[in-house]
C-alpha positions in Angstrom: 0.0 0.0 0.0 2.8 2.5 0.9 4.8 1.7 -2.2 1.6 2.3 -4.3 1.0 5.6 -2.6 4.7 6.7 -3.1 4.6 5.7 -6.8 1.3 7.7 -7.2 3.0 10.8 -5.6 5.9 10.4 -8.0 3.8 11.7 -10.9 4.5 15.2 -9.6 7.7 16.3 -8.0 7.7 19.3 -5.7 10.7 21.3 -4.7 11.2 24.6 -2.9 13.5 27.6 -3.3 14.1 31.0 -1.8 15.2 34.2 -3.5 16.3 37.4 -1.6 18.2 40.6 -2.2 19.7 40.0 1.3 23.0 38.3 1.6 23.3 34.9 3.2 25.3 36.7 6.0 22.4 39.0 6.6 19.8 36.3 6.7 21.9 34.1 9.0 22.9 36.8 11.5 20.0 39.3 11.4 17.3 36.7 10.9 14.5 36.5 8.3 13.6 40.2 8.4 14.4 40.8 4.7 11.9 40.6 1.8 12.1 37.1 0.3 10.4 35.3 -2.5 9.3 31.7 -1.9 9.5 29.5 -4.9 7.7 26.2 -5.5 8.5 24.0 -8.5 6.0 21.4 -9.6 7.4 19.0 -12.3 5.3 16.3 -13.9 6.7 12.9 -14.8 4.6 12.5 -18.0 2.7 14.4 -20.6 -0.7 14.2 -18.7 1.0 15.4 -15.5 2.7 18.3 -17.2 -0.5 19.4 -19.0 -2.5 19.2 -15.8 0.0 21.2 -13.9 0.0 23.9 -16.6 -3.8 24.1 -16.6 -3.6 24.5 -12.9 -1.0 27.2 -13.3 -3.2 29.1 -15.7 -6.0 29.1 -13.2 -3.7 30.4 -10.5 -2.4 33.2 -12.8 -6.0 34.3 -13.4 -7.2 34.2 -9.8 -4.3 35.2 -7.7 -2.4 38.4 -8.5 -0.2 38.3 -5.4 1.9 35.5 -6.8 3.5 34.8 -10.2 3.3 31.6 -12.1 5.7 30.5 -14.9 4.8 27.6 -17.2 7.7 25.4 -17.9 8.2 22.5 -20.3 8.0 20.2 -17.2 5.3 21.9 -15.1 5.0 25.2 -13.3 6.9 27.5 -11.0 5.0 29.5 -8.4 6.6 32.5 -6.8 5.3 34.5 -3.8 7.0 37.5 -2.4 6.7 38.1 1.3 7.6 41.5 2.8 9.1 40.0 5.9 9.9 36.4 6.3 9.0 34.4 9.4 9.2 30.7 9.9 5.4 30.5 10.4 4.7 31.8 6.9 7.3 29.5 5.4 5.7 26.5 7.2 2.2 27.5 6.0 3.4 28.0 2.4 5.1 24.6 2.5 2.0 22.8 3.8 -0.2 24.5 1.2 2.2 23.4 -1.6 2.2 19.8 -0.3 -1.6 19.9 -0.2 -1.7 21.2 -3.8 0.6 18.5 -4.9 -1.7 15.8 -3.4 -4.7 17.4 -5.1 -2.9 17.5 -8.4 -1.8 13.9 -8.1 -5.5 12.9 -7.4 -6.7 14.8 -10.4 -4.0 13.2 -12.6 -4.9 9.7 -11.3 -8.6 10.3 -11.9 -7.8 11.4 -15.5 -5.9 8.2 -16.1 -8.9 6.0 -15.1 
């Protein structure tokens, strides 16, 4: 059962990044008081996965103006700029992205049936 669940989740790969004008020195020693951009990359493992992610990306672009979405050849990249960065916001963003991944996998799996 667990192996089946893991293989289903593999149809979409989720990774995170962070961009900031602050130096690493500033972030480490001053804390996360600088403006940062959180980046979530969703990559599909097949044509259906990529197309589904890109359709989802188009919906996000239309509905949410406070983040940017880039369509890529393997999926989408979502960027959200935060005026000040605290660990609570990062944790909430990460949890939201993991829930989105699970929903995208469910949609892809239903499309295959």
